[in-house]
PASE-334290 format. One record per residue (C-alpha): residue in three letters; residue number from 1; x, y, z. Coordinates in pm, 1 decimal, decimal comma, always signed. Each point is the difference from the previous one (the first is absolute). Layout:
N
(ALA NUM (X Y Z))
...
//
This chain:
358
(MET 1 (+0,0 +0,0 +0,0))
(GLY 2 (+290,7 +235,4 +68,5))
(SER 3 (+116,5 -7,9 -361,0))
(LYS 4 (-354,3 +55,5 -121,4))
(ARG 5 (-46,1 +307,5 +219,3))
(PHE 6 (+333,8 +131,8 -127,0))
(LEU 7 (-113,2 -51,3 -360,4))
(ILE 8 (-327,5 +179,0 +68,1))
(ALA 9 (+189,5 +296,2 +143,0))
(LEU 10 (+245,9 -6,8 -290,7))
(ILE 11 (-278,7 +0,3 -258,5))
(ALA 12 (-174,0 +289,7 +175,2))
(ILE 13 (+322,8 +202,2 +3,1))
(GLY 14 (+79,2 -96,9 -357,7))
(LEU 15 (-342,3 +106,2 -120,0))
(SER 16 (+25,9 +337,1 +171,4))
(LEU 17 (+347,4 +63,7 -141,9))
(GLY 18 (-62,1 -142,2 -345,5))
(LEU 19 (+267,1 -269,1 +42,9))
(PHE 20 (-169,9 -268,9 -207,5))
(CYS 21 (+114,7 +136,5 -331,2))
(SER 22 (-77,4 -274,3 -252,5))
(ASN 23 (-354,4 +131,3 -20,4))
(PRO 24 (-78,7 +110,8 +356,7))
(LEU 25 (-342,4 -17,8 +158,3))
(GLU 26 (-41,4 +334,7 +169,4))
(ALA 27 (-167,1 -7,7 +342,0))
(ALA 28 (-335,3 +130,4 +105,1))
(LEU 29 (-223,6 -101,7 +284,8))
(PRO 30 (-360,4 -30,7 -117,7))
(PRO 31 (-224,7 -252,3 +170,9))
(GLY 32 (+33,7 -366,2 -80,6))
(ASN 33 (-281,6 -229,9 -95,4))
(ALA 34 (-144,6 -267,2 +229,7))
(VAL 35 (-87,0 -219,1 -299,4))
(LYS 36 (+302,1 -215,9 -81,2))
(ASP 37 (-153,7 -260,5 -229,9))
(PRO 38 (+80,9 +87,7 -365,3))
(TYR 39 (-331,3 -134,0 -127,9))
(ALA 40 (-187,8 +216,2 +251,2))
(ILE 41 (+201,3 +307,6 -101,2))
(LEU 42 (-76,3 -68,7 -366,1))
(ARG 43 (-371,8 -49,8 +72,4))
(ASN 44 (-12,2 +332,7 +182,7))
(ALA 45 (+191,7 +166,5 -283,8))
(LEU 46 (-261,8 -83,0 -263,1))
(PRO 47 (-162,6 +326,3 -119,1))
(ILE 48 (-356,4 -96,3 +90,6))
(ASP 49 (-263,1 +147,7 +229,7))
(GLN 50 (-251,2 -267,2 +99,1))
(LYS 51 (-51,2 +42,7 +373,3))
(ASP 52 (-194,3 -320,8 +61,2))
(LEU 53 (+263,2 -228,9 -147,9))
(ARG 54 (+280,7 +199,2 +161,3))
(GLU 55 (-172,0 -42,7 +337,3))
(ILE 56 (-25,2 -375,6 -52,9))
(GLN 57 (+364,3 -12,8 -110,2))
(HIS 58 (+128,2 +182,7 +307,0))
(LYS 59 (-210,1 -199,2 +245,3))
(ILE 60 (+121,7 -330,0 -145,9))
(GLU 61 (+361,4 +122,0 -13,7))
(ASP 62 (-18,4 +96,1 +367,4))
(THR 63 (-91,5 -356,5 +97,4))
(SER 64 (+353,4 -108,8 -93,8))
(ASP 65 (+141,8 +173,1 +308,2))
(LEU 66 (-298,7 -110,7 +207,2))
(ALA 67 (+73,4 -361,4 -93,8))
(LYS 68 (+358,2 +34,3 +123,7))
(GLY 69 (-142,0 +80,0 +342,9))
(SER 70 (-274,8 -264,6 -25,9))
(ARG 71 (-267,1 +266,8 +45,6))
(TRP 72 (-267,4 -218,0 -152,4))
(PRO 73 (-313,9 +183,2 +124,5))
(LEU 74 (+120,3 +321,5 -166,5))
(ILE 75 (+88,9 -193,3 -316,3))
(SER 76 (-345,2 -156,4 -11,4))
(LYS 77 (-160,4 +343,2 +40,7))
(ALA 78 (+211,7 +150,6 -281,2))
(VAL 79 (-78,8 -286,7 -237,3))
(SER 80 (-374,5 +16,2 +76,8))
(SER 81 (-0,5 +375,1 -56,3))
(SER 82 (+177,0 -48,9 -335,5))
(GLN 83 (-246,7 -268,2 -107,2))
(TYR 84 (-292,0 +228,7 +83,8))
(ARG 85 (+148,1 +294,4 -190,5))
(LEU 86 (+82,8 -210,6 -306,2))
(SER 87 (-354,3 -141,8 -17,2))
(ASN 88 (-176,0 +330,0 +61,6))
(ARG 89 (+224,4 +220,5 -215,0))
(GLN 90 (+61,4 -238,2 -287,4))
(ASN 91 (-199,3 +210,7 -246,8))
(GLN 92 (+191,0 +314,7 +92,8))
(ILE 93 (+330,2 -185,6 -42,5))
(LEU 94 (-107,6 -129,2 -341,5))
(GLN 95 (-99,2 +351,0 -107,1))
(SER 96 (+367,4 +93,2 +32,4))
(ILE 97 (+101,1 -268,1 -251,2))
(PRO 98 (+8,4 +79,8 -376,3))
(GLU 99 (-283,1 -180,4 -181,0))
(LYS 100 (+227,0 -232,3 -198,5))
(LYS 101 (+160,9 -125,2 +324,5))
(LYS 102 (-317,4 -53,3 +204,1))
(LYS 103 (-27,6 -375,8 -66,4))
(ASP 104 (+355,6 -52,4 +121,1))
(ALA 105 (-81,4 +211,3 +305,9))
(GLU 106 (-308,8 -205,4 +79,9))
(THR 107 (+208,3 -319,8 -17,0))
(ILE 108 (+260,4 +145,2 +237,4))
(ILE 109 (-267,6 +123,5 +241,6))
(ALA 110 (-153,6 -348,1 +12,6))
(SER 111 (+341,9 -149,5 +78,4))
(LEU 112 (+70,3 +270,1 +257,6))
(LYS 113 (-326,8 -78,3 +178,7))
(GLU 114 (+108,2 -364,3 +24,4))
(SER 115 (+341,7 +102,3 +133,3))
(LEU 116 (-152,1 +227,8 +263,6))
(GLU 117 (-231,1 -285,6 +102,3))
(LYS 118 (+306,1 -224,1 +45,9))
(LEU 119 (+178,4 +271,4 +196,1))
(GLY 120 (-296,4 +14,2 +236,2))
(GLU 121 (+9,0 -377,7 +49,3))
(LEU 122 (+376,7 -2,4 +53,6))
(SER 123 (-21,5 +283,0 +253,2))
(SER 124 (-250,6 -212,2 +195,4))
(SER 125 (+229,5 -304,6 -10,1))
(GLN 126 (+300,8 +224,9 +73,6))
(ASN 127 (+216,6 -170,2 -260,8))
(LYS 128 (+271,0 +261,1 -49,9))
(ILE 129 (+188,1 -166,3 -288,4))
(LYS 130 (-309,2 -71,2 -208,4))
(TYR 131 (-139,5 +343,2 +86,0))
(ASN 132 (+311,4 +178,4 -129,9))
(ASN 133 (-3,9 -204,8 -321,6))
(GLU 134 (-365,6 +87,8 -63,8))
(LEU 135 (+70,2 +360,1 +97,7))
(GLN 136 (+258,5 +35,2 -278,2))
(LEU 137 (-246,9 -143,5 -250,7))
(SER 138 (-275,1 +241,8 +102,5))
(LEU 139 (+237,7 +298,0 -18,8))
(LYS 140 (+109,7 -105,1 -347,5))
(GLN 141 (-366,0 -13,6 -104,7))
(ILE 142 (-56,0 +348,0 +142,7))
(GLY 143 (+306,5 +129,0 -186,7))
(ASP 144 (-118,9 -159,5 -325,1))
(LEU 145 (-342,9 +158,6 +47,2))
(GLU 146 (+151,3 +342,1 +67,5))
(ALA 147 (+217,6 -29,7 -311,9))
(LEU 148 (-315,3 -48,9 -210,3))
(MET 149 (-118,4 +345,8 +106,1))
(LEU 150 (+270,9 +161,9 -209,4))
(ASN 151 (-113,9 +101,6 -345,3))
(ASP 152 (+222,3 +13,4 -307,7))
(GLN 153 (+76,0 +370,0 +41,4))
(TYR 154 (+317,4 +81,7 +195,3))
(PRO 155 (-111,8 +176,5 +320,1))
(HIS 156 (+277,0 +261,6 +36,9))
(SER 157 (+154,4 +268,7 -218,9))
(ILE 158 (+371,3 +6,8 -86,5))
(PRO 159 (+158,0 +342,2 -75,0))
(GLU 160 (+68,8 +58,2 -369,4))
(GLU 161 (+362,4 +90,2 +75,2))
(TYR 162 (+60,9 -373,6 +52,3))
(ASN 163 (-154,4 -109,1 -330,6))
(ASP 164 (+331,2 -140,4 -121,4))
(LEU 165 (+18,8 -247,9 +289,1))
(PRO 166 (-152,5 -349,4 +1,8))
(ARG 167 (-291,3 -55,4 +235,4))
(LEU 168 (-174,2 -302,9 +148,5))
(LEU 169 (-375,7 +62,3 -6,5))
(GLY 170 (-104,6 -263,9 +251,9))
(ARG 171 (+187,0 -286,9 +163,7))
(ALA 172 (+246,7 -260,4 -117,8))
(ASN 173 (+135,4 -319,8 +155,0))
(VAL 174 (+368,5 -85,8 -34,8))
(LEU 175 (+228,3 -291,2 +87,7))
(ILE 176 (+337,1 +115,4 +134,8))
(SER 177 (+258,5 -276,1 -32,4))
(THR 178 (+317,0 +45,4 +206,7))
(SER 179 (+309,3 -206,2 +73,0))
(LYS 180 (-163,0 -96,6 +331,7))
(GLY 181 (-351,8 -77,8 -120,6))
(GLU 182 (-318,6 +141,6 -153,2))
(MET 183 (-247,2 +262,7 +118,8))
(LYS 184 (-332,7 +118,0 -136,5))
(ALA 185 (-93,7 +367,8 +12,8))
(ILE 186 (-300,3 +214,5 -87,0))
(ILE 187 (+86,5 +333,6 -163,3))
(ASP 188 (-260,5 +269,9 +67,8))
(GLY 189 (-45,3 +236,4 -291,3))
(TYR 190 (-320,4 +141,2 +146,0))
(ASN 191 (+200,3 +192,3 +258,8))
(ALA 192 (+347,9 +11,3 -158,7))
(PRO 193 (-60,5 -6,5 -377,7))
(LEU 194 (+328,6 +160,8 -109,6))
(THR 195 (+216,5 -186,6 +250,1))
(GLY 196 (-175,5 -330,3 -61,0))
(GLY 197 (-1,1 +67,0 -375,4))
(SER 198 (+373,7 +63,9 -10,5))
(PHE 199 (+65,1 -316,8 +201,2))
(ILE 200 (-221,3 -217,9 -222,0))
(ASP 201 (+147,0 +156,8 -315,3))
(LEU 202 (+354,5 -82,5 +115,5))
(ALA 203 (-103,0 -349,8 +108,8))
(LYS 204 (-153,3 -56,7 -344,3))
(LYS 205 (+326,0 +112,7 -161,8))
(GLY 206 (+198,4 -246,4 +216,1))
(PHE 207 (+192,1 +293,5 +150,9))
(TYR 208 (+24,2 -153,6 +347,3))
(ASN 209 (+110,6 -345,9 -115,0))
(GLY 210 (+336,7 -89,3 +152,0))
(LEU 211 (+36,7 +319,1 +206,3))
(PRO 212 (+141,5 -40,5 +351,8))
(ILE 213 (-130,0 +114,3 +335,2))
(ASN 214 (+223,5 +306,0 +27,8))
(ARG 215 (-97,0 +106,2 +348,9))
(ALA 216 (-109,5 -201,8 +303,3))
(GLU 217 (-72,7 +166,4 +334,6))
(GLU 218 (-109,8 -257,8 +258,3))
(PHE 219 (-353,1 +65,4 +135,7))
(PHE 220 (-32,1 +286,9 -252,7))
(VAL 221 (+24,2 -41,5 -379,6))
(LEU 222 (+131,2 -211,5 -285,3))
(GLN 223 (+61,6 +204,2 -314,4))
(THR 224 (+53,5 -95,3 -363,8))
(GLY 225 (-44,3 +143,0 -349,2))
(ASP 226 (+341,7 +161,0 -41,8))
(PRO 227 (+99,7 -95,0 -356,7))
(LYS 228 (+342,5 -134,7 -85,5))
(GLY 229 (+248,6 +266,6 -104,9))
(GLU 230 (+31,4 +365,4 +95,2))
(GLU 231 (-369,7 +87,2 -30,1))
(ILE 232 (-216,0 -6,1 +313,7))
(GLY 233 (-337,4 -11,6 -175,4))
(TYR 234 (-184,3 -92,4 -317,5))
(ILE 235 (+115,6 +177,4 -316,0))
(ASP 236 (-288,2 +56,9 -239,6))
(PRO 237 (+124,4 -106,4 -346,5))
(ASP 238 (-226,2 +255,6 -169,1))
(THR 239 (+149,8 +298,1 +186,4))
(ASN 240 (+331,4 -149,8 +111,8))
(LYS 241 (-72,7 +153,9 +340,4))
(GLU 242 (-72,0 -150,5 +338,9))
(ARG 243 (-373,1 -40,1 +52,2))
(HIS 244 (-121,2 +163,9 +320,3))
(VAL 245 (-318,3 -85,6 +189,6))
(PRO 246 (-153,8 +259,3 +236,8))
(LEU 247 (-66,7 -69,5 +366,0))
(GLU 248 (-363,8 -111,7 -1,6))
(ILE 249 (-209,3 -44,8 +316,4))
(ARG 250 (-373,4 -13,1 +66,0))
(ILE 251 (-170,8 +92,8 +327,6))
(PRO 252 (-333,2 -159,1 +100,3))
(GLY 253 (-297,3 +218,4 -83,1))
(GLN 254 (+193,7 +237,8 -225,7))
(GLU 255 (-95,3 +39,4 -365,1))
(GLU 256 (+343,4 +100,2 -126,5))
(THR 257 (+321,6 -200,0 +20,9))
(ILE 258 (+299,5 +176,6 +156,2))
(TYR 259 (+291,3 +32,2 -242,4))
(ASN 260 (+359,0 +95,0 +89,2))
(ASN 261 (-72,6 +115,6 +354,4))
(THR 262 (+76,2 -192,3 +316,3))
(PHE 263 (-236,4 -4,1 +296,3))
(GLU 264 (+266,3 +185,0 +195,8))
(GLU 265 (+13,3 +279,7 -257,0))
(LEU 266 (-379,5 +29,8 +6,3))
(GLY 267 (-22,8 -15,3 +378,5))
(LEU 268 (-203,5 -322,1 -12,0))
(TYR 269 (+153,8 -155,6 +308,9))
(THR 270 (-311,8 -196,1 +101,4))
(GLU 271 (-95,5 -151,1 -337,1))
(THR 272 (+28,5 -359,5 -115,2))
(PRO 273 (+12,3 -69,5 -375,9))
(VAL 274 (-252,8 -222,1 -173,8))
(LEU 275 (+295,7 -232,8 -65,3))
(PRO 276 (+198,2 +2,4 +326,6))
(PHE 277 (+330,8 -163,5 +80,6))
(ALA 278 (-165,9 -216,3 +263,6))
(THR 279 (+84,5 -358,8 -86,3))
(PRO 280 (+305,4 -207,3 -95,8))
(GLY 281 (+45,8 +12,5 -375,9))
(ALA 282 (-157,2 +335,3 -74,2))
(LEU 283 (+157,0 +111,4 -328,9))
(GLY 284 (+139,4 +353,6 -4,0))
(TRP 285 (+149,9 +221,9 -272,0))
(SER 286 (+344,8 +146,2 +71,0))
(HIS 287 (+114,1 +354,8 -66,3))
(SER 288 (+316,0 +194,5 +79,0))
(ALA 289 (+83,7 +192,6 +316,2))
(THR 290 (-34,6 +334,6 -176,9))
(ALA 291 (-320,2 -39,1 -204,3))
(VAL 292 (-325,9 -193,2 +16,5))
(ASP 293 (-71,0 +6,9 -375,0))
(ASP 294 (+308,3 -185,9 -123,0))
(GLY 295 (-96,5 -360,6 +76,9))
(SER 296 (+65,3 -202,9 -313,7))
(SER 297 (+23,8 -376,6 +40,1))
(GLN 298 (+122,3 -83,1 +349,1))
(PHE 299 (-253,1 -132,8 +247,2))
(PHE 300 (+7,5 -159,9 +342,7))
(PHE 301 (-172,4 -265,2 +206,0))
(PHE 302 (-93,6 +146,1 +337,2))
(LEU 303 (+89,1 -228,0 +291,9))
(TYR 304 (-270,4 +93,6 +249,0))
(ASP 305 (+113,3 -22,0 +362,3))
(ALA 306 (-215,8 +87,5 +300,4))
(GLU 307 (+284,9 +174,9 +184,6))
(LEU 308 (+95,5 +211,7 -301,4))
(ASN 309 (-364,7 +72,9 -75,9))
(PRO 310 (-194,4 +17,6 +326,9))
(ALA 311 (-367,0 +91,4 -10,4))
(GLY 312 (-40,4 +360,1 -113,2))
(ARG 313 (+350,1 +47,4 -139,7))
(ASN 314 (+158,5 -86,8 -331,9))
(LEU 315 (+327,8 +107,9 -155,4))
(ILE 316 (-96,9 -29,5 -366,7))
(ASP 317 (-372,8 +74,1 -46,4))
(GLY 318 (-36,2 +330,7 -180,9))
(ASN 319 (+361,5 +7,6 -119,4))
(ASN 320 (-1,7 -289,4 -246,0))
(ALA 321 (-276,7 -146,6 -213,8))
(ALA 322 (-123,3 -349,7 +76,3))
(PHE 323 (-135,5 -165,7 -314,5))
(GLY 324 (-78,1 -358,3 +97,5))
(TYR 325 (+38,4 -282,9 +248,6))
(ILE 326 (+147,1 -347,9 +18,4))
(VAL 327 (-300,7 -223,6 +66,1))
(GLU 328 (+168,9 -341,5 -17,1))
(GLY 329 (+355,0 -101,2 +91,4))
(ALA 330 (+90,2 +298,0 +222,5))
(GLU 331 (+216,1 -234,2 +209,4))
(ILE 332 (+249,1 +3,6 -291,1))
(LEU 333 (+87,2 +357,5 +95,1))
(THR 334 (+169,6 -118,6 +319,2))
(ARG 335 (+241,4 -211,1 -207,6))
(LEU 336 (+104,1 +258,1 -259,5))
(GLU 337 (+333,4 +176,4 +37,4))
(VAL 338 (+219,1 +234,4 -202,4))
(ASP 339 (+97,4 -159,4 -332,8))
(ASP 340 (-295,2 -240,4 +1,7))
(GLN 341 (-176,5 +43,7 -332,5))
(ILE 342 (-336,0 +81,5 -147,1))
(ILE 343 (-11,9 -281,2 -253,6))
(SER 344 (-315,0 +129,6 -169,4))
(ILE 345 (-324,1 +189,3 +55,9))
(ARG 346 (-282,7 -154,5 -199,8))
(ILE 347 (-341,1 +162,5 -48,1))
(LEU 348 (-266,8 -259,8 +82,3))
(ASP 349 (-300,5 +214,9 -88,7))
(GLY 350 (-96,2 +363,1 -44,5))
(GLU 351 (+247,9 +78,5 -278,8))
(GLU 352 (-288,9 +125,2 -212,1))
(ARG 353 (-49,3 +279,5 +258,8))
(LEU 354 (+344,6 +141,8 -81,8))
(LYS 355 (-16,6 +305,6 -226,1))
(LEU 356 (+327,2 +134,7 -134,2))
(HIS 357 (-104,1 +365,7 +17,5))
(GLY 358 (-290,6 +233,2 +74,4))
//
């Protein structure tokens, strides 16, 4: 523990003095986020506004912590309340679904009702293992239902000054193969279209294949994306210049995305981004110590640690853009070291949502 406390102090000092110079992550202290599950973060990040389904989602999510403490009466009450709301507000939920997706929604709702029924039975029998398995299924169904609420029109505007940059208009799934194993990630273009678009564009080009982990700070970050040779970013062959991606962060409830301003610069010391650095394997875009709009190709895996990121404090939120999360294989991150390699990043689905320019 002594070495860990020393590292925590060293990182704090290094952040304040700008000592991590590869592509430093400048410090700020906005609040953290109590939600640490990447799937839950991604559900909450969907740009939808259906209060009934959101209420069901949050009640069912909360039973995960209740199950850890074997608080079965409260779990049973939450499940019963969710069943009642789903049955009585089904029509209102379906009204939020585009017409061409309503049949799929009805199928999911029927399955969700069955899952909630099973959750109620399992809470009565107090079978924690089976309850948690059914809980994950019901939350996936809720997430699938919420995703159907999105229509084909992209929900946010992107400034015209960035028309020459690629953008991801939705989400994509990728397989990240490393020298220590494979990880699956979801890239969120709803909330980080330019950052996610640049990442998916470079992955499609095979840019990251064979690149090493060029920075590894224990309990903090693993960074890659530094190309071989003297360049530190992606050189656009059309312009023969390094492509730069602006700092891009969304705040819950705000219409406009924040570009090229940190939370610290804006005085937003109590905000938490829609995509927070709150879980192991959050993907973040790197930029230099002197500018926030010069990120090009380097990105990092955030190594969430409770001591480095206690409740209400975070060193990176609002200073770097998160653009996705590792959802499977996050344990691989604990094995990666400097000079381990990114063997390949393969797009599993969502490539059709990549647009090369505005």
